[in-house]
N, C-alpha and C positions, 0 to 999 in steps of 0.2 A: 683416497682412503679416509677413514673416519677422523674427524676433528678430535674426538676423544682420544684415540690411540696416538695421535700426533703429540699429545701432551707428554707421552713417555719417551719420545725420541730423544736421544742424546747420550752423553756419558755422565754417569752419576756416581756419587760416593754417599755412603749411608752409615748411620749408627743404629745398631739394633740391640734389642734385649730379647734373648731367646729364653723361653720357659723350659723348666725341667719337664720332660715328657717321658713316655714309655720308650722313646728312642734315644734318650741321652740326657746328660746334665745341662742345665741352663746356664746363662751368663751373658755378658756383653759380647758383641761381635761387631765387625765392620764389614761393609760390602762395597763392591764395585759392580756397576751395571753398564752395559753397552747395549743400547736399543736403537734399531734402525729399520726402516722399511726395506723390503726385498720383494722379489718376484713381481717387479713392475708396480710396486706400491700396494700389492694385494695382501701382504702379510707383514706384521711387525715382528722382527726377530729380536729376542730379548735374551742376552747372555748375562748371567749373574754369578758372582764369585763371593763367597762368604769366608772371612778369616776370623778364627778364634784363638786366642792365646798365641798369636803370631804364626799360626799354621792354617793351611787350607782346610776348610770344614765342609763346605757344600758348594757344588757347582750345579747350575741349572741352565738348560737350553729350552726356552719356551717360544711358542709361536702364537701370536694373537691375530685373529681375523675378525673383521666386521661381518655381522649377519645381514640378512636381507632387510631388516628394519633398522632404523637409525639408532635404536637403543639396545640392540642385541649384538652379542659378541661371543666368540668361542676362544678357548685357551687350550693349547696342546702343551703339556708340561713333561719334561724329561729331566731327571736329576741324578746326581751321583749316589743317591741312596738306592737307585735301581728302579724308580717309578717309571713305568711305561704306560701311557694312557691307552685304554681300549677304545675310548671315545673322548671327544673333546669336552672340557668343562663348559657349561653354558653360562653366559654372563649377561649382565644387565647394567645399563647406565641409567641412573635415576635423576640425573641433572646435577648431582653433587658428588656421587661416588660410583666407581666401577666395581661390581661384585661378581665373583665366580664361585661355584662350588664344584670341586673335583671329587669324583667317586672312584674308589678302588677297593680291593679286598681288605686294605688296611683301614677302611672307614672313609669319612668325608673330610675334605679340607676346604675351608672357606677363605677366600682372598678378598680383601676390601682395600681398594686403592682410593685415596682421597687426595685431590689436587688442591694445593694451597695457593693463596693469593700471591705469595712471594716467588712462585714458579717451581717450588719443590713439591714433593708428595710424601704421603705416609702410606704404609702398608701394614695391615693387621692380618695375621694368619691364625685360624682357629681350627681345631679338629673335633669331629663328632664320631662316636662309636656306637650310637644308638639311633641312627637314621635321621639325625638332625634335631632330635628332641633337646639335647644339651650340647654345649660347646665348651671346649677347653682351650686356653691360650697356647699358642705355639711360638709366635714371634710378633714383635712390634718394632717397626723401623721408620726412620725419617731419612729422606734422601734429598740431596742437593746436586745441582749441575756442577760438574767439574770444570 
Protein backbone atom coordinates (compact mmCIF):
# COMPACT_ATOMS: atom_id res chain seq x y z
CA UNK A 1 0.00 0.00 0.00
CA UNK A 2 1.03 3.56 -0.35
CA UNK A 3 3.85 4.97 1.75
CA UNK A 4 1.75 8.14 2.10
CA UNK A 5 -1.23 6.33 3.65
CA UNK A 6 1.07 4.41 6.00
CA UNK A 7 1.81 7.77 7.67
CA UNK A 8 -1.79 7.72 9.01
CA UNK A 9 -1.63 4.20 10.47
CA UNK A 10 -1.87 4.06 14.25
CA UNK A 11 -3.81 5.33 17.22
CA UNK A 12 -3.96 9.09 17.52
CA UNK A 13 -5.23 11.79 19.87
CA UNK A 14 -5.89 15.31 18.72
CA UNK A 15 -6.87 18.80 19.71
CA UNK A 16 -9.22 20.61 17.36
CA UNK A 17 -10.79 24.00 16.86
CA UNK A 18 -14.21 23.70 15.22
CA UNK A 19 -15.55 26.76 13.39
CA UNK A 20 -19.10 27.98 13.78
CA UNK A 21 -20.86 26.86 10.60
CA UNK A 22 -24.39 26.46 9.29
CA UNK A 23 -24.38 23.05 11.03
CA UNK A 24 -23.58 24.24 14.51
CA UNK A 25 -21.66 26.26 17.06
CA UNK A 26 -17.86 26.22 17.02
CA UNK A 27 -15.43 25.63 19.84
CA UNK A 28 -12.65 23.36 21.04
CA UNK A 29 -12.83 19.60 20.63
CA UNK A 30 -10.69 16.54 21.20
CA UNK A 31 -10.42 13.55 18.91
CA UNK A 32 -9.35 9.92 18.88
CA UNK A 33 -8.39 8.17 15.66
CA UNK A 34 -7.69 4.51 14.96
CA UNK A 35 -6.30 3.95 11.46
CA UNK A 36 -5.24 0.56 10.11
CA UNK A 37 -4.71 -1.26 6.86
CA UNK A 38 -7.37 -3.85 5.97
CA UNK A 39 -8.44 -5.97 3.02
CA UNK A 40 -4.97 -7.37 2.55
CA UNK A 41 -3.38 -3.93 2.74
CA UNK A 42 -5.53 -2.52 -0.08
CA UNK A 43 -7.47 -0.04 2.10
CA UNK A 44 -6.75 2.18 5.07
CA UNK A 45 -9.70 2.09 7.48
CA UNK A 46 -9.93 5.29 9.52
CA UNK A 47 -12.23 5.50 12.56
CA UNK A 48 -12.59 8.94 14.14
CA UNK A 49 -14.43 10.08 17.27
CA UNK A 50 -14.77 13.74 18.25
CA UNK A 51 -15.71 14.90 21.75
CA UNK A 52 -16.97 18.38 22.63
CA UNK A 53 -17.87 19.56 26.11
CA UNK A 54 -17.38 16.00 27.39
CA UNK A 55 -19.95 14.55 24.96
CA UNK A 56 -19.63 12.55 21.74
CA UNK A 57 -20.03 15.02 18.87
CA UNK A 58 -19.05 13.34 15.60
CA UNK A 59 -18.11 9.84 14.52
CA UNK A 60 -16.55 9.03 11.14
CA UNK A 61 -15.76 5.78 9.37
CA UNK A 62 -13.59 6.51 6.34
CA UNK A 63 -11.76 4.34 3.84
CA UNK A 64 -8.70 5.60 1.96
CA UNK A 65 -7.35 3.78 -1.10
CA UNK A 66 -4.36 4.48 -3.31
CA UNK A 67 -5.09 5.17 -6.97
CA UNK A 68 -3.30 3.80 -10.01
CA UNK A 69 -0.71 6.59 -9.93
CA UNK A 70 1.59 7.04 -6.93
CA UNK A 71 0.18 10.51 -6.15
CA UNK A 72 -3.56 9.72 -6.56
CA UNK A 73 -5.93 8.60 -3.80
CA UNK A 74 -9.62 8.14 -3.07
CA UNK A 75 -11.56 8.74 0.14
CA UNK A 76 -14.91 7.19 1.08
CA UNK A 77 -16.38 9.15 4.04
CA UNK A 78 -19.32 8.11 6.24
CA UNK A 79 -20.25 10.18 9.29
CA UNK A 80 -22.77 10.44 12.09
CA UNK A 81 -24.26 13.56 10.45
CA UNK A 82 -25.60 11.20 7.80
CA UNK A 83 -23.15 11.82 4.96
CA UNK A 84 -23.10 8.87 2.55
CA UNK A 85 -20.84 9.29 -0.48
CA UNK A 86 -22.28 8.75 -3.94
CA UNK A 87 -18.71 8.53 -5.21
CA UNK A 88 -15.28 8.73 -3.59
CA UNK A 89 -13.49 12.00 -3.04
CA UNK A 90 -10.50 12.29 -5.33
CA UNK A 91 -7.21 13.04 -3.64
CA UNK A 92 -3.71 14.09 -4.54
CA UNK A 93 -0.33 13.88 -2.78
CA UNK A 94 1.87 16.81 -3.78
CA UNK A 95 4.96 15.75 -1.82
CA UNK A 96 4.05 17.72 1.30
CA UNK A 97 0.29 17.35 1.80
CA UNK A 98 -2.54 14.94 0.99
CA UNK A 99 -5.67 16.79 -0.20
CA UNK A 100 -9.19 15.58 -1.00
CA UNK A 101 -12.37 17.34 -2.08
CA UNK A 102 -15.65 15.62 -1.16
CA UNK A 103 -18.80 16.63 -3.06
CA UNK A 104 -22.40 16.22 -1.93
CA UNK A 105 -25.74 18.03 -2.12
CA UNK A 106 -24.48 19.94 0.98
CA UNK A 107 -21.61 21.44 -1.02
CA UNK A 108 -17.92 20.57 -1.11
CA UNK A 109 -15.54 19.81 1.74
CA UNK A 110 -11.79 20.02 1.31
CA UNK A 111 -9.54 17.90 3.58
CA UNK A 112 -5.83 18.78 3.78
CA UNK A 113 -3.56 16.41 5.75
CA UNK A 114 -0.04 17.70 6.43
CA UNK A 115 2.53 15.34 7.96
CA UNK A 116 4.96 16.87 10.45
CA UNK A 117 8.62 16.13 11.09
CA UNK A 118 7.80 15.00 14.65
CA UNK A 119 5.56 12.18 13.34
CA UNK A 120 2.25 13.95 13.95
CA UNK A 121 -0.09 15.47 11.41
CA UNK A 122 -2.49 18.36 11.03
CA UNK A 123 -5.87 18.37 9.30
CA UNK A 124 -7.74 21.37 7.93
CA UNK A 125 -11.36 21.03 6.75
CA UNK A 126 -13.01 23.76 4.70
CA UNK A 127 -16.38 23.91 2.93
CA UNK A 128 -17.50 25.58 -0.26
CA UNK A 129 -21.07 26.27 -1.30
CA UNK A 130 -20.28 27.98 -4.61
CA UNK A 131 -18.48 25.23 -6.53
CA UNK A 132 -15.06 25.85 -4.99
CA UNK A 133 -14.84 29.59 -5.68
CA UNK A 134 -14.65 30.44 -1.96
CA UNK A 135 -13.93 28.30 1.10
CA UNK A 136 -15.13 28.62 4.71
CA UNK A 137 -13.28 27.10 7.69
CA UNK A 138 -14.85 24.03 9.29
CA UNK A 139 -12.15 22.56 11.53
CA UNK A 140 -8.42 22.66 12.23
CA UNK A 141 -6.75 19.88 14.21
CA UNK A 142 -3.36 18.66 15.39
CA UNK A 143 -2.83 14.92 16.05
CA UNK A 144 -0.18 12.90 17.87
CA UNK A 145 0.38 9.17 18.24
CA UNK A 146 -1.05 7.75 21.42
